[in-house]
C-alpha positions as CSV (number, residue, x, y, z in Angstrom):
1,M,-15.7,-19.8,10.7
2,S,-12.5,-17.3,10.2
3,S,-10.0,-17.6,8.0
4,F,-6.6,-19.5,8.1
5,F,-5.1,-15.4,7.7
6,D,-8.3,-13.8,10.0
7,I,-6.9,-16.1,13.0
8,T,-3.1,-14.9,11.7
9,A,-3.6,-11.3,12.1
10,S,-4.6,-11.4,15.8
11,D,-3.0,-9.1,18.1
12,T,-2.5,-12.4,20.1
13,L,0.3,-14.5,19.5
14,V,-0.3,-17.2,17.1
15,L,1.7,-21.0,17.3
16,V,0.8,-22.7,13.7
17,D,1.9,-26.4,13.5
18,F,2.0,-26.9,10.0
19,F,2.0,-31.5,9.7
20,A,1.0,-34.1,8.3
21,D,-0.6,-37.2,10.0
22,W,1.7,-39.6,8.2
23,C,4.9,-37.4,9.8
24,G,6.8,-39.3,12.3
25,P,8.5,-36.5,13.6
26,C,4.6,-34.4,13.7
27,K,3.7,-36.9,16.1
28,T,6.6,-36.2,18.5
29,M,5.5,-32.4,18.0
30,S,2.1,-33.0,19.5
31,P,2.6,-33.6,23.1
32,I,5.4,-31.0,23.5
33,L,2.6,-28.0,21.6
34,K,0.1,-29.6,24.4
35,E,2.4,-29.0,27.0
36,V,3.6,-25.7,25.6
37,K,-0.3,-24.6,25.9
38,D,-0.5,-25.6,29.1
39,S,2.3,-23.7,30.1
40,L,1.2,-20.4,28.8
41,G,-2.5,-20.4,28.3
42,D,-4.1,-17.8,27.3
43,T,-1.3,-16.0,26.2
44,I,-1.0,-18.3,23.2
45,K,-3.0,-19.4,20.3
46,I,-1.6,-22.9,18.8
47,I,-3.4,-24.3,15.4
48,K,-2.8,-26.9,13.5
49,V,-2.6,-26.9,9.9
50,D,-2.4,-30.7,7.6
51,V,-0.5,-29.9,5.1
52,D,-2.0,-32.4,3.0
53,K,-5.4,-31.4,3.4
54,N,-4.4,-27.6,3.1
55,K,-1.7,-27.8,-0.1
56,R,-2.0,-24.4,-1.5
57,L,-1.7,-23.1,2.0
58,A,1.0,-24.6,2.4
59,T,2.3,-23.7,-1.0
60,A,1.6,-20.5,-0.4
61,L,3.9,-19.9,2.9
62,N,6.8,-21.9,1.0
63,I,6.1,-24.7,4.0
64,Q,8.6,-27.4,2.2
65,G,9.6,-29.4,5.2
66,I,7.5,-30.8,8.0
67,P,6.8,-30.1,11.0
68,T,7.2,-26.2,10.3
69,L,6.3,-24.1,13.4
70,V,5.6,-20.5,12.2
71,L,4.8,-17.9,15.2
72,Y,2.7,-14.9,13.8
73,K,1.2,-11.3,15.2
74,N,-0.9,-9.3,13.5
75,S,0.0,-10.9,10.5
76,Q,3.8,-10.6,10.7
77,I,6.0,-14.1,10.9
78,L,8.0,-13.3,13.9
79,W,9.7,-17.1,14.0
80,R,10.4,-20.4,11.8
81,Q,11.6,-23.3,12.9
82,S,11.6,-26.9,11.2
83,G,11.8,-29.7,12.5
84,V,11.7,-30.9,16.2
85,V,11.2,-28.6,18.5
86,T,11.7,-28.4,22.5
87,K,9.4,-27.0,24.4
88,K,12.1,-25.3,26.3
89,D,13.0,-23.8,23.1
90,I,9.7,-22.6,22.4
91,V,8.7,-21.4,25.6
92,S,12.0,-19.7,25.2
93,K,11.1,-17.7,21.5
94,I,7.6,-17.1,22.4
95,N,8.6,-15.6,25.8
96,E,10.4,-13.1,23.7
97,Y,7.1,-11.8,22.4
98,L,5.0,-11.5,25.2
């Protein structure tokens, strides 16, 4: 199984959704991210990281609020946003890096 750091080292854009099952705004993001994936297809990977199950990683990456979206390419953070983000805004941001 690939580690988080192997996945984000990809030369494909990787959007990471830091979330928790109990988080209402996180539940709002789930269908939005599905729409983003449907729109962009294989140009992006989207992974979800449960902060309750991955506390060390969340702490190491200074995730203080959820949901937090982080866009990676080649291990570099290109964009980071906390809170609910619209599909339009996410796609617009990702298109800047395609």
